[in-house]
Structures are given as C-alpha cells and as structure tokens.
N, C-alpha and C positions, 0 to 999 in steps of 0.2 A: 913068209909064213902068213897063213890066213888066220886072222884073229876072230872074225865072225863069218860063219858060213851058213847061208840061207838056201835051202833046197826045196823047190816045188811047193812053196807056201800058197795055200788057199785059205781065204777067210772072208768075213763080211759081217753084216749086221742083220740080226733076225734071219729071215729067209733070203735076204738080198746078198748075193755073192759079189764081192768087189775085186778080190785078187784071184788070179787064175794061173797057178803054177809058177810063181815068181821065184827066181833063183838069183842070188848075188853073193859076192864075197868081198870082205874088207881085208885088204892086206895090212899087216901090222906096220904102224908108223906112217901110213899114207892117208891122204884126204880123198875120199870118194864122194861123189855127188849123185843125187837122183833128181832128174828134171822131168817135167811133164806138165800138162795143162791142169787147170782146176778140175777136180773130180776124177783124176787118172788113178788115184789110189795111193798116193805118196804117204799121206798121214796114216792111212789104214795100215800100210806096210810097217811103218815105225811102231805103231801101237800093237800090231801083231807080234813083231819081233820082241817087243818089251813085255808082252804078256798082258797088256791092258784089254785086249780082246782075244778070244780063244782062237787057236790055230785049228782049222778044220782038217787040213791035210798038209803034209810036208814036215820039215824039221829045221831047227835052229841050233847050230853048234857054236859055242863060244869058248875060246881058250881051251879047246880040245874036249869040252864036255857038252853033252846033249842037254840043252836048257829049254827045249820046246814047251814043256808043261810046267816049268817053274813059275812061281809068282813073280810079279814085278819087284817086290821087295828082295827076294832071294837073288834075282838077276842083278839088282843094284849092289847087293852085298858082294857079288862076284866081280864087280867092276864095269858092268854095262850100264851106262847112264844116258837118259833121255832128257834133253832140254826141250820142254814141250812148247807147242804153239800157245800163245797168250800167256806165257811166263809162269802162271800159277804160283806166284809168290805168297808168302805169309804177309799180307799187306799191313796188318796191325802190329807187326814186329819190326824191330830195327834191322838195318843192314847187317850188323854183326850177328844178331840172333838168327837171321836167315842163313848166314854162312855157317853158323854153328849147327843148324839143322842139316846142312849138306854134309857135315862131317860125321854123321851118325854111324855109317858102316864101320865095323870093327877094324877093317884094314886101314881106315883113315884116322882113327882116334889118336893113335900114338904119335902121329906126325902133324897134329892139328896146328901147332904154332908155326912150324916150318912152312906148311902149306898155306896158312893164312898170310904169312909174309910174302910168299911167292905170288899169291892172288892179288894182294894189294900193290905189289910191284908191277904186275901186269895191268891192273886196272886202278890207277892211283885216285881216280875220282871217287871210287867206292871207299878208299881209305879216308878221304876227307869227309865222307858222309856216313861213317861207320855207325854213328849213334842216331841217324835220321830214320824216321819211320818209312818203311819200304813203299807204302802206298802214296807217299808224298813226292817220290822221285819222278823225274820225267820218264816218258816212255822208253827213251834210249837208255837211260840209267837203269831202269827196271830190267831191260833185256840184258844188260851187262851183269846185273846182279843174278839173274837166272843162270847165266853162264858160269859166273863165279861160284854159285852154290853147287853146281854140278862138278866143278873142278875140285871143290873142297872134299869130295868123296874119293879123290885119287883114282879117277876112272882108268880102266884099261882100254875102253873104247867109248867115245862120246858121240851121241847122235843129236843133231839139231833139226827141229821141225820149224821151218819158215822163220828163221831168226830175224830177218829184216822187215817182216810184215808190219806195216804201220809206222815205220821209222822215217825220219827226215833224211834227205840225201846225205847230209853231214854225218848223221849217226850211222847210216848204212856204211859209209866209208870207214868210220871208226870201228864198226863191227867187223868188217872184213880185214882190217889191220890186225885186230885181235886174233881172228881165225888164222891169219898168216903166221903170226907169232907162235901160235900153238902148233901149227904145221912144222915150223922150224925146229920145234922141240920134239918132233916125231911122235906126237900124240895121234893115235888112231882115231879117225873121225869119219862120220857119215853125215852128209849135209843134204837136207831137203830144202830147196830154196826157190822162191818165185823169180828172183833176179838171175835169170839163166846165164846171161852174159858174164856177170861177175863170178857166179858159181863155177862155170867152166874155166874161167881165167885162172882161178886159184887152185883148182883141183888137179889131182893126178889121174884119176880114173872116173868115168861117168857111165851112168845107166839112164836110158830114156824110157820112162814108163808111160804107157798109153792104154787106156781102157783095162787097167788091171793086169797088163802083161808087159814084160820087157820087150821093147821094140828094137832098140839098138844098145850096144855097149862098146866100150873101147877106151883107149887113152883119151883124156879130156880134150886135148888139142885136136885129136882126130875126129872126135864126136862133134866138136865145134865146126869143123869144116864140112861135115855131111850136109848135102844140099837140103834134105828134108828138115834137119835141125835148124839150119840157117833160115829157111823159109817159115817154118811153123813157130819156132821159139825165139828167134833173134830178129825177125822182121827184116831180113836182108835179102 
C-alpha cells in the first residue's frame, strides 16, 4: 500500500523553478531514499511535500487523502512528520521539554508516556540527558533529539532531510543504526541523505534526483549497481 503518493510536483522559490514534474511513492512500512547532488532539489522536494513552500503544480496524497494544499501543521497532525535539516530544536529548553513539544498532535497525546518510554529505550543517551538544555548537547545528540521529537508525534510517515550532515563518522554509524531499528519496526520513512553509499545500503527503494527531475528509480540494490550512479555518486 502506498502511504505517500507524490504526482507531478512542480515548485520553487520566487520565480525560480526547482522541481519539474517529480513523482514518487512511499510504500507503507518501507524505507525509501532520495539521492542526488547538491542543488538537485532534494530539500525543496521535502519542503514542498510538507507544505513549507507552495506546490505550483501536481498533487500530494497521504493516507488516502489529498493534502496538497494543507498547512504543515495539519499534515503533522495527520502523521506526516519532517525531521528538518539543521535540526531546528528548541535550544533553550530541556531534552524532555523538546520531546513534550513533539507530542502535541492530538493523536499522540494519549500515548505520551508509552511513546516516551519507547523513545528512551531506542535512544538511551537522551534518557540520561533528559533534564539537560538541548543547546548544550553535542551535534550528534542534537540530531538524535530531533529524530526523537519527531517520533514522539507517532508519525505514520517520517521524512529525514540530510540527517548525517556535519556529524562525526561514529555518530553517522549510530544514526544509521537507529534508522535500521526503525526500519525493523516497519515505520514508513523517506530519507534524503548525502551519504549515498550508506543510504542505498539500508534502503528498500531509491530515487535519483537530478536538476529537479527523477532520473532513475528502482529497488535500492539495483540503483546502487547502475553505472551512472556508481560513477557519479559512489565514486566507483
């Protein structure tokens, strides 16, 4: 079943068009990745799907409903959650307070305690730092907190925008271990990631975005073996 269906999306900034008829689908319970060079339109695509920038043309269907024109807030209430680039935490608030903010959707409030226990079990470092101010965490810990805050909303689909950006190799490994654990729990995920090799290694399905258009798509292992992908994105 397709959880998120994007058809013919066009959007951009001001008069500059970035996306040109992009279509993709997220299968429920699977991890899908979008790879592409800097400036290819990956972040613009996520921001358009989430409603942070307007859709010029095309449609976005989520959980069977047309959400193209809905606000980001309403999309989040429905269970579509974006873990943004640069984390965008409440840096003057504690870890626990940030997690509480993640649980604001009505669908998440009733299960707050159960979800919090699950998140702390998944990310025990955050449990140890629950009363620490978020802005004093390391970069890797802040990224984990951004993911945890998203999970607190009980998402039906989780979108990541460059989660490994700026992290140390050790924290990148930890990050992908968390993503794999979420995959094992069959959480529907869309991953935009600069580390193409790791992204393709953990994903089920992949799209290659180039100059605002989908250039290739297929099962992740098949995309990884494409000569153009190996040469351009993997350096092989």
